[in-house]
C-alpha positions as CSV (number, residue, x, y, z in Angstrom):
1,M,162.0,89.7,180.6
2,S,158.6,88.9,182.0
3,I,155.9,87.0,180.1
4,I,153.8,90.2,180.1
5,Q,156.7,92.2,178.5
6,L,157.2,89.5,175.9
7,K,153.5,89.6,175.0
8,L,153.5,93.4,174.7
9,S,156.6,93.3,172.5
10,H,154.8,90.8,170.3
11,V,151.7,92.9,170.0
12,R,153.8,96.0,169.0
13,R,155.4,93.9,166.3
14,I,152.1,92.7,164.9
15,T,150.6,96.3,165.1
16,L,153.6,97.7,163.2
17,L,153.4,95.0,160.6
18,L,149.7,95.7,160.0
19,S,150.3,99.4,159.7
20,L,153.0,98.8,157.1
21,L,150.7,96.5,155.2
22,A,147.9,99.1,155.2
23,F,150.3,101.8,154.0
24,F,151.6,99.8,151.1
25,S,148.0,98.8,150.2
26,L,147.0,102.5,150.0
27,C,150.0,103.3,147.9
28,R,149.3,100.6,145.5
29,S,145.5,101.3,145.2
30,S,146.1,104.1,142.7
31,T,148.9,102.5,140.8
32,D,148.1,98.7,140.7
33,L,146.1,99.0,137.5
34,D,148.7,101.1,135.8
35,Y,151.4,98.7,136.9
36,L,149.5,95.7,135.6
37,N,148.3,97.3,132.3
38,P,151.2,98.1,130.1
39,A,149.0,100.1,127.7
40,M,148.3,102.7,130.4
41,T,152.0,103.3,130.9
42,Q,152.4,104.5,127.3
43,V,152.6,108.1,126.4
44,G,149.7,108.8,124.0
45,C,148.0,106.1,122.0
46,I,149.3,102.7,120.8
47,E,152.0,103.4,118.2
48,H,150.8,101.2,115.4
49,E,147.3,102.6,115.7
50,R,148.7,106.1,115.6
51,E,150.5,105.2,112.4
52,A,147.3,103.8,111.0
53,L,145.5,107.1,111.8
54,L,148.2,109.1,110.0
55,Q,147.7,106.9,106.9
56,I,144.0,107.6,107.1
57,K,144.7,111.3,107.3
58,S,147.1,111.3,104.3
59,A,144.5,109.6,102.1
60,F,142.2,112.7,102.4
61,T,143.5,115.3,99.9
62,D,141.2,118.2,100.9
63,D,140.4,119.3,104.4
64,P,139.5,123.0,104.1
65,R,137.9,123.2,107.6
66,G,140.8,121.6,109.3
67,K,138.9,118.6,110.5
68,L,142.1,116.6,110.9
69,S,144.5,119.5,111.7
70,S,144.8,118.4,115.3
71,W,146.2,115.0,114.2
72,T,149.8,115.9,115.2
73,G,152.0,114.9,118.0
74,R,152.1,111.5,119.8
75,D,149.0,111.6,122.0
76,C,146.2,110.7,119.6
77,C,143.9,109.6,122.4
78,T,143.4,113.0,124.0
79,D,144.3,115.6,121.4
80,W,143.1,114.3,118.0
81,A,139.6,115.4,116.9
82,G,137.2,112.5,116.4
83,V,139.4,109.9,118.0
84,T,138.3,108.1,121.2
85,C,140.4,105.5,123.0
86,S,139.6,103.0,125.7
87,N,140.5,104.2,129.2
88,M,141.3,100.6,130.1
89,T,143.4,99.5,127.1
90,G,144.4,102.6,125.2
91,H,143.1,101.1,121.9
92,V,141.2,103.4,119.5
93,E,137.5,102.4,119.8
94,E,135.7,105.3,118.1
95,L,136.5,107.2,115.0
96,D,134.2,110.1,113.9
97,L,135.4,111.6,110.6
98,S,132.0,113.1,109.5
99,D,132.6,116.4,107.8
100,A,131.1,117.8,104.6
101,S,134.4,119.4,103.6
102,L,136.6,116.3,103.8
103,S,137.4,114.6,100.5
104,G,139.7,111.9,99.3
105,D,139.9,108.2,99.8
106,L,139.4,105.8,102.7
107,S,142.8,104.2,103.5
108,S,142.8,100.4,104.1
109,S,144.9,101.2,107.2
110,I,141.7,101.7,109.0
111,T,141.5,97.9,109.3
112,D,144.6,98.1,111.6
113,L,142.3,99.7,114.2
114,K,141.4,96.2,115.4
115,Y,139.3,97.4,118.4
116,L,137.2,99.9,116.5
117,T,133.5,99.7,117.4
118,Y,132.3,103.1,116.2
119,L,132.9,104.4,112.7
120,N,131.2,107.6,111.3
121,L,132.0,108.5,107.7
122,A,128.9,110.6,107.1
123,Y,129.0,113.6,104.7
124,I,132.5,112.9,103.4
125,D,133.2,113.4,99.6
126,F,134.7,110.1,98.5
127,R,134.4,111.3,94.9
128,Y,132.1,108.5,93.9
129,K,134.6,105.8,94.6
130,K,133.3,102.3,95.4
131,I,132.6,101.4,99.0
132,P,135.7,99.5,100.1
133,E,135.2,95.8,100.7
134,F,137.7,95.8,103.5
135,I,135.1,97.6,105.7
136,G,133.4,94.2,106.0
137,S,136.5,92.8,107.9
138,M,136.0,95.2,110.8
139,K,134.0,92.8,112.8
140,R,134.0,94.6,116.1
141,L,132.0,97.5,114.7
142,T,128.7,98.1,116.4
143,Y,128.0,101.5,114.7
144,L,128.6,102.3,111.0
145,N,127.4,105.5,109.3
146,M,128.1,106.1,105.7
147,S,125.0,108.3,105.0
148,Y,125.3,111.3,102.7
149,S,128.9,110.2,101.7
150,L,129.7,110.4,98.1
151,F,130.3,106.7,97.3
152,S,129.0,104.9,94.2
153,G,128.7,101.4,92.8
154,V,127.3,98.4,94.5
155,I,127.3,98.1,98.3
156,P,129.7,95.2,99.0
157,P,127.9,92.1,100.4
158,Q,131.0,91.8,102.8
159,L,129.1,94.3,105.0
160,G,127.1,91.2,106.0
161,N,130.1,90.0,108.0
162,L,129.6,92.8,110.5
163,S,127.6,90.6,112.8
164,N,128.0,92.9,115.8
165,L,126.5,95.9,114.1
166,V,123.8,97.6,116.1
167,E,123.3,100.7,114.0
168,L,123.8,100.9,110.2
169,Y,123.2,104.1,108.1
170,L,123.7,104.2,104.3
171,G,122.7,106.5,101.5
172,Y,122.3,110.1,100.3
173,T,119.9,113.0,100.6
174,N,121.0,115.4,97.9
175,S,119.1,114.9,94.6
176,D,122.1,114.9,92.3
177,A,123.4,111.8,94.0
178,V,120.3,109.7,93.8
179,Y,120.9,106.1,92.9
180,R,124.7,106.3,92.5
181,I,124.9,103.3,94.8
182,S,122.8,100.2,94.6
183,T,122.4,96.8,96.4
184,E,120.4,93.7,96.8
185,L,119.6,93.1,100.5
186,S,120.3,89.4,101.0
187,W,123.5,90.2,103.0
188,L,121.4,92.0,105.6
189,S,120.0,88.7,107.0
190,S,123.2,87.9,108.9
191,L,123.3,91.2,110.8
192,S,121.4,89.6,113.7
193,S,122.4,92.2,116.3
194,L,121.0,95.2,114.2
195,H,118.7,97.5,116.1
196,H,118.6,100.5,113.7
197,L,118.8,100.4,109.9
198,A,118.5,103.3,107.5
199,I,119.1,103.0,103.8
200,R,118.1,106.1,101.9
201,K,118.4,106.9,98.2
202,V,120.1,103.7,97.4
203,N,118.9,102.0,94.2
204,L,116.8,99.0,95.2
205,S,114.6,99.0,92.0
206,R,115.9,95.6,91.1
207,A,115.5,94.1,94.5
208,S,113.0,91.3,94.3
209,G,110.2,90.7,96.8
210,K,112.7,88.8,98.9
211,W,114.0,92.0,100.4
212,L,111.3,91.8,103.1
213,H,112.4,88.3,104.0
214,S,116.0,89.4,104.5
215,V,114.8,92.3,106.7
216,N,112.4,90.0,108.6
217,M,115.5,88.0,109.8
218,L,116.5,90.9,111.9
219,S,114.5,90.0,114.9
220,N,116.1,92.8,117.1
221,L,115.3,95.6,114.7
222,I,113.8,98.7,116.4
223,S,113.8,101.2,113.5
224,L,113.7,100.5,109.7
225,D,114.1,103.3,107.2
226,I,114.2,102.2,103.5
227,S,113.1,105.5,101.9
228,D,113.5,106.9,98.4
229,C,115.1,103.7,97.1
230,G,112.9,102.9,94.1
231,L,111.5,99.8,95.8
232,A,109.0,98.3,93.4
233,Q,107.3,95.7,95.6
234,L,105.7,95.4,99.0
235,P,105.0,91.8,99.6
236,Q,101.5,91.2,100.8
237,T,102.2,88.0,102.7
238,L,104.8,87.1,105.4
239,P,104.4,83.6,106.8
240,L,106.3,84.3,110.1
241,F,106.7,87.9,111.3
242,N,109.9,88.4,113.3
243,L,110.0,92.2,113.6
244,T,108.1,92.2,116.9
245,S,110.4,94.9,118.4
246,L,109.9,97.3,115.5
247,T,108.8,100.8,116.7
248,H,109.7,103.0,113.6
249,L,109.0,102.1,110.0
250,D,109.7,104.4,107.0
251,L,109.1,103.1,103.4
252,S,108.4,106.6,102.0
253,T,109.1,107.7,98.4
254,N,109.2,104.4,96.7
255,N,107.3,102.8,93.8
256,L,105.4,100.2,95.8
257,N,102.1,100.4,93.8
258,S,100.5,98.0,96.1
259,S,98.0,98.0,98.9
260,I,98.8,98.2,102.6
261,P,99.6,94.6,103.8
262,T,97.7,93.1,106.6
263,W,100.9,91.5,108.1
264,L,101.6,95.0,109.4
265,S,99.2,94.4,112.3
266,N,101.7,91.9,113.7
267,A,104.1,94.8,114.4
268,S,102.2,95.7,117.6
269,S,105.1,97.7,119.0
270,L,105.0,100.2,116.1
271,E,104.9,103.9,117.2
272,V,105.7,105.6,113.8
273,V,104.6,104.6,110.3
274,H,105.8,106.6,107.3
275,I,104.7,105.3,103.9
276,S,104.2,108.5,102.0
277,F,104.8,109.2,98.3
278,S,104.9,105.5,97.5
279,G,102.0,104.7,95.3
280,L,99.8,102.9,97.8
281,V,96.5,102.0,96.3
282,G,93.1,100.6,97.3
283,R,91.6,100.5,100.7
284,I,93.2,101.2,104.1
285,P,92.5,97.9,105.9
286,G,91.6,98.6,109.5
287,L,93.0,95.1,110.2
288,S,96.5,96.4,109.3
289,F,96.5,98.7,112.3
290,Q,94.7,96.5,114.7
291,N,96.2,96.1,118.2
292,M,98.6,99.0,117.5
293,C,97.8,101.0,120.6
294,S,101.4,102.4,120.7
295,L,101.0,104.2,117.4
296,R,101.8,107.9,117.6
297,I,102.3,108.9,113.9
298,I,100.6,107.6,110.8
299,D,101.9,109.3,107.6
300,L,100.3,107.9,104.4
301,R,100.2,111.1,102.4
302,R,100.6,111.5,98.7
303,N,99.4,108.1,97.7
304,S,96.3,106.8,95.8
305,L,94.3,105.4,98.7
306,K,90.6,105.5,98.0
307,S,88.8,104.4,101.1
308,G,89.1,102.9,104.6
309,L,89.4,106.1,106.6
310,I,86.3,105.4,108.7
311,E,87.6,101.9,109.5
312,L,91.0,103.1,110.3
313,I,89.7,105.8,112.8
314,D,87.3,103.3,114.3
315,T,90.2,100.8,114.8
316,L,92.5,103.3,116.4
317,A,89.7,104.6,118.6
318,N,89.2,101.1,120.1
319,C,92.5,101.5,122.0
320,S,91.5,102.6,125.4
321,N,95.0,103.8,126.1
322,G,95.8,104.9,122.5
323,S,98.7,107.2,121.8
324,M,97.8,108.5,118.3
325,Q,99.1,112.1,117.9
326,V,99.6,112.7,114.1
327,L,97.3,111.5,111.3
328,H,98.5,112.6,107.8
329,L,96.5,111.3,104.9
330,Q,96.5,114.3,102.6
331,D,96.8,114.1,98.8
332,N,95.0,110.7,98.4
333,R,91.7,109.9,96.8
334,L,89.7,109.1,100.0
335,E,86.0,109.0,99.5
336,D,84.9,108.9,103.1
337,Y,83.4,111.0,105.9
338,L,84.8,111.8,109.3
339,P,83.2,109.5,111.9
340,E,82.3,110.6,115.5
341,S,84.8,108.1,116.8
342,L,87.5,110.6,115.8
343,G,86.8,112.3,119.1
344,R,88.1,109.3,121.0
345,L,91.6,109.8,119.8
346,R,92.3,111.8,122.9
347,N,96.0,112.5,122.2
348,L,95.5,113.6,118.6
349,N,97.7,116.7,118.0
350,N,97.8,117.1,114.2
351,I,95.3,115.9,111.6
352,D,95.8,116.6,107.8
353,L,93.2,115.2,105.4
354,S,93.5,117.9,102.8
355,F,93.1,117.2,99.0
356,N,90.9,114.2,99.2
357,F,87.2,113.6,98.3
358,L,85.8,113.7,101.8
359,F,82.2,114.5,102.2
360,G,79.8,115.2,105.1
361,S,80.4,117.5,108.0
362,I,82.9,118.0,110.8
363,P,81.9,115.7,113.7
364,T,80.9,117.5,116.8
365,S,83.2,115.2,118.8
366,L,86.3,117.0,117.3
367,G,85.7,119.7,119.8
368,T,86.6,117.3,122.7
369,L,90.2,116.8,121.4
370,A,91.9,119.1,124.0
371,N,95.5,118.3,122.6
372,L,94.6,119.2,119.0
373,E,96.9,122.0,117.6
374,S,96.4,121.6,113.8
375,I,93.5,120.8,111.5
376,N,93.8,120.8,107.8
377,L,90.7,119.7,105.7
378,F,91.4,121.9,102.7
379,G,90.3,120.9,99.2
380,N,87.6,118.3,99.9
381,L,83.9,118.1,99.2
382,M,82.7,118.5,102.8
383,N,79.5,120.3,103.5
384,G,77.0,121.0,106.2
385,T,77.5,123.4,109.1
386,I,80.7,124.0,111.0
387,P,80.1,122.9,114.6
388,E,80.5,125.4,117.4
389,S,82.4,122.8,119.3
390,L,85.5,123.8,117.3
391,G,85.5,126.9,119.5
392,Q,86.4,124.6,122.5
393,L,89.9,123.8,121.1
394,E,91.9,126.2,123.2
395,G,95.2,124.6,122.1
396,L,94.5,125.0,118.3
397,H,97.1,126.9,116.4
398,Y,96.2,126.0,112.8
399,L,92.7,125.8,111.3
400,E,92.6,125.3,107.5
401,I,89.1,124.2,106.3
402,G,88.9,126.1,103.0
403,G,88.0,124.7,99.6
404,N,84.8,122.9,100.8
405,H,81.1,123.6,100.5
406,W,80.2,124.8,104.0
407,Q,76.8,126.3,104.8
408,G,75.3,128.2,107.7
409,F,76.9,130.7,110.0
410,I,80.2,131.5,111.7
411,R,79.4,133.1,115.1
412,D,81.4,134.3,118.1
413,A,81.2,130.9,119.7
414,H,83.1,129.3,116.8
415,L,86.1,131.5,117.5
416,S,86.0,133.0,121.0
417,N,88.0,130.4,122.9
418,L,90.7,129.8,120.2
419,V,93.3,131.7,122.3
420,N,96.3,130.2,120.6
421,L,95.1,130.4,117.0
422,I,97.6,131.9,114.5
423,H,96.3,130.5,111.2
424,L,92.7,130.7,110.1
425,C,91.6,129.9,106.6
426,L,88.1,128.9,105.4
427,S,85.9,129.2,102.3
428,C,82.7,127.8,100.8
429,S,80.9,128.1,97.5
430,N,78.5,130.8,96.4
431,Q,78.9,132.6,99.8
432,S,76.8,130.0,101.5
433,L,78.7,130.5,104.7
434,I,77.9,133.7,106.5
435,F,79.9,135.5,109.1
436,D,77.6,136.7,111.8
437,I,80.0,138.2,114.3
438,S,78.8,140.5,117.1
439,T,79.5,144.2,116.7
440,G,82.4,145.1,118.9
441,W,83.6,141.5,119.3
442,N,87.3,141.4,120.2
443,P,89.0,138.0,119.4
444,S,91.3,136.4,122.0
445,F,93.7,135.3,119.3
446,N,96.3,137.2,117.3
447,L,96.7,135.7,113.8
448,F,99.6,135.5,111.5
449,T,97.4,134.3,108.6
450,L,93.8,135.1,107.9
451,C,92.3,133.8,104.6
452,I,88.5,134.0,103.9
453,W,87.2,133.7,100.4
454,D,83.8,133.0,98.7
455,C,82.0,133.6,102.1
456,K,79.8,136.4,103.0
457,L,81.8,138.7,105.3
458,G,80.6,142.1,104.3
459,P,79.3,144.5,103.4
460,S,81.5,146.4,105.8
461,F,85.0,145.4,106.8
462,P,85.1,143.3,110.0
463,A,86.4,145.6,112.7
464,W,88.0,142.8,114.6
465,V,90.6,142.3,111.9
466,A,92.1,145.6,113.0
467,S,93.1,144.0,116.3
468,Q,95.3,141.4,114.5
469,T,98.6,143.1,114.9
470,N,100.7,140.1,113.9
471,L,99.2,139.5,110.5
472,Q,101.5,138.7,107.7
473,V,98.9,137.3,105.2
474,L,95.4,138.8,104.7
475,V,93.1,137.3,102.1
476,L,89.4,138.6,101.9
477,T,88.5,137.5,98.4
478,N,84.9,137.5,97.1
479,T,83.5,138.2,100.5
480,A,80.8,140.8,99.6
481,L,82.8,143.7,100.9
482,S,81.8,147.1,99.6
483,G,82.4,150.8,100.2
484,T,85.8,152.4,100.8
485,V,88.7,150.6,102.4
486,P,89.3,151.8,106.0
487,G,92.6,153.5,106.6
488,W,93.7,150.8,109.1
489,I,93.9,148.3,106.2
490,W,96.4,150.4,104.4
491,K,98.3,151.0,107.6
492,L,98.2,147.2,108.2
493,S,99.6,146.5,104.7
494,T,103.0,147.8,105.7
495,Q,103.5,144.7,107.8
496,L,102.0,142.2,105.3
497,D,103.7,139.9,102.9
498,Y,100.5,139.1,101.1
499,L,97.3,141.1,100.7
500,D,94.3,140.0,98.5
501,L,91.1,142.0,98.5
502,S,90.0,141.0,95.0
503,E,86.6,140.3,93.7
504,N,84.6,142.6,96.0
505,H,82.8,145.9,95.4
506,L,85.4,148.2,97.0
507,Q,85.6,151.7,95.7
508,G,87.3,155.1,96.2
509,N,90.8,156.2,95.6
510,L,93.8,154.1,96.4
511,P,96.5,155.6,98.7
512,A,99.3,157.6,97.1
513,V,101.7,154.8,97.7
514,L,100.8,151.1,97.7
515,T,103.3,149.2,99.9
516,L,103.9,146.0,101.7
517,K,106.5,144.9,104.2
518,K,110.1,145.5,103.4
519,L,112.3,142.6,102.3
520,S,109.3,140.4,101.6
521,Y,107.9,138.5,98.6
522,G,105.2,141.1,98.3
523,F,102.0,139.9,96.7
524,M,99.1,142.4,96.4
525,N,95.8,141.7,94.5
526,L,93.2,144.5,94.4
527,G,91.7,143.4,91.1
528,D,88.1,143.1,90.2
529,N,86.8,146.0,92.3
530,L,85.6,149.5,91.7
531,F,88.7,151.5,92.6
532,D,89.0,154.8,90.7
533,G,91.4,157.8,90.6
534,R,95.1,157.8,89.6
535,L,97.6,155.0,89.7
536,P,99.5,155.0,93.0
537,R,103.3,154.6,93.2
538,L,104.5,151.2,94.3
539,R,106.9,150.1,97.0
540,N,108.1,146.7,98.2
541,I,105.8,144.7,95.9
542,S,106.9,141.8,93.8
543,E,103.5,140.9,92.2
544,L,100.6,143.3,91.7
545,S,97.2,143.0,90.1
546,L,94.9,146.1,89.8
547,K,93.0,144.6,86.8
548,N,89.3,145.4,86.1
549,N,89.0,148.6,88.2
550,K,88.2,152.2,87.1
551,L,91.7,153.6,87.4
552,S,92.4,156.6,85.1
553,G,95.1,159.1,84.2
554,V,98.6,158.5,83.0
555,M,101.3,156.2,84.4
556,S,103.9,158.4,86.1
557,S,107.5,158.0,85.2
558,D,108.4,156.9,88.7
559,L,105.6,154.4,89.0
560,L,108.0,151.5,89.5
561,G,110.9,153.4,91.0
562,Q,110.9,151.5,94.3
563,V,110.0,148.0,93.2
564,P,113.2,146.5,91.8
565,L,112.0,143.0,92.6
566,L,108.8,143.3,90.6
567,F,108.2,140.3,88.4
568,R,104.5,140.5,87.6
569,I,102.1,143.5,87.1
570,D,98.6,143.5,85.7
571,L,96.9,146.8,85.0
572,S,94.5,145.5,82.4
573,G,90.8,146.5,82.2
574,N,91.2,150.1,83.5
575,M,90.9,153.5,81.9
576,L,94.6,154.5,81.7
577,V,95.7,156.9,79.0
578,G,98.9,158.3,77.6
579,N,102.3,156.6,76.9
580,I,103.9,153.7,78.7
581,P,106.9,155.1,80.7
582,K,110.3,154.7,79.2
583,K,112.1,154.2,82.5
584,W,112.5,150.4,83.0
585,D,116.1,150.2,84.1
586,G,116.8,147.9,87.0
587,M,113.6,145.8,86.4
588,D,115.7,142.7,85.5
589,R,113.2,140.3,87.2
590,L,110.1,141.5,85.4
591,E,108.5,138.5,83.6
592,Y,104.9,139.5,83.0
593,I,103.1,142.7,82.1
594,D,99.5,143.2,81.1
595,F,98.3,146.7,80.1
596,S,95.5,145.5,77.8
597,G,92.0,146.9,77.9
598,N,93.1,150.5,78.5
599,N,93.3,153.6,76.3
600,L,97.1,153.8,76.0
601,S,98.8,155.4,73.0
602,G,102.3,155.8,71.6
603,E,105.1,153.3,70.9
604,V,106.3,150.4,73.0
605,P,109.4,151.6,74.8
606,E,112.6,149.9,73.5
607,E,113.8,149.8,77.1
608,L,110.9,147.6,78.0
609,C,111.6,145.1,75.2
610,L,115.2,144.7,76.3
611,L,114.4,143.5,79.8
612,P,116.2,140.1,80.1
613,S,113.4,138.2,81.8
614,L,110.5,139.5,79.8
615,A,109.1,137.3,77.0
616,W,107.4,140.0,74.9
617,L,105.1,139.2,71.9
618,Q,104.8,141.0,68.6
619,E,104.9,144.4,70.1
620,C,108.7,144.1,70.7
621,T,109.4,142.9,67.2
622,E,107.3,145.7,65.6
623,M,108.6,148.7,67.5
624,E,106.6,151.2,65.4
625,R,103.3,149.6,66.1
626,K,101.0,152.0,67.9
627,L,99.4,151.1,71.1
628,S,96.5,153.2,70.1
629,R,95.5,150.4,67.8
630,R,96.2,147.6,70.3
631,D,97.1,147.9,74.0
632,A,100.3,146.2,75.1
633,T,100.3,142.7,76.6
634,A,103.5,141.1,77.8
635,W,104.1,137.6,78.9
């Protein structure tokens, strides 16, 4: 054999060897991991973990929705609801048992799931048993949710051993479970990995001021919710602030009875602050919100704050790249005015300052807030004229500025560009605000709610209201309307839930049938006018006042035939005669009747006195007393 032939033979052998190696390599690529990992060669999950899951299942005595009905067979990793296993090892890593219908106990076998990182026990009825201490031994947990679960007693401090926790949720929402569990918070300080902490409706009323120091140790915390826990202290000083990553803070519905602390300004990453219903007092210190240019939501409603609104708005406006979207300070005692700097909060979407003691006028700059969708200034002491710049807010949906002392005029320019408006309510005092709308003006909006009272709107009905085909609530009270009610109002009433035309000078006959929208609450007030003629029949009305008109005649026997949900009726101060109808069957919800100030006669019907919800006075205990001597009044 020549040298060349030997070399060719050698090359063929090498080529064949390389081909075989490549073939085996391809074959092993899909099986090597399975071959090297015994767990992946098993059928279903790891056996002792499967047994632990079955023990957990057996401890729940009620499962009406079948949450755990799939927990049968051997493959718990793919077929068992709420169970998630690792693709690499086969160990159970996540267990989601959250279900409002589950009830029973939590088996200690759960601790046999050594690789569990996620545990959700939310909404389960544990029949007010104590939170098991053994949960504190599950040190691989990064997520633990026991919110809305019916536990009771003291939260075991062993939870402080869960040093890998990233998210922890505890507490209730339903009112009958308030404060069934309690804790002091010193064990929190060791949860150094925690990013999200929510403790709701847990009794912390005995927690000392040191609770904040325990929380302050959680330097990685992003969101903190300790709401409705009866906290009685909000420390005013904090020597070293560690919560520099905090973006969400909720301390609502506590008993803090303290001022807003200035250390809050160190939380420069805050985006959301909720401290409502918590007894905050004193002044809002602008310093507390200094450098918070990431703030999107401030909710300090239902407190007792007295001043500082101007300083707060000025401070927020100093952020050139500010993010403020929601400012809620309603139901406080603020004695301030709205500064022009409010117009520099360019991203403001929703402002509610209702039920305070604000004075002064609406700043013209408010009209520059292109993102504004809702304004509520109801129930203040504001005065002056309403700026036409409000009419520039094309994105505005909700405008509530009633309960103030406005003056001047409302003209087309105030309303013409409010193309998205669905709620408009305003009022003044002594009709000092006059509607001066052009004849034939056609609004660009279509309202759901229109409320105008104590303003001068009349004497004639504003024709533009007829174009509001989506109306559900119409209130035109004490607006100097006079004359007869146009037919389109009565036609419109069939789509309304609420109609109030009281305290005007309206006259003429009422329609044969007074009606509101079907299946609605059905409030109608036509009192304190000059309506005359006979009483109409009623339909789809729950509460009716026709008091102080000039209605006459007798009450027909079928007056209330189509109002089975009626619970209040006031016909006082008219000229009605005759007997009270005897047909009151089916009126089981009726609570209040006033027929006083009429010319009625006869006896009080026994059927009326037997209504279960009616609290009748002497007239029902003295059945023979004549109404000719005293008209009937029922409460």
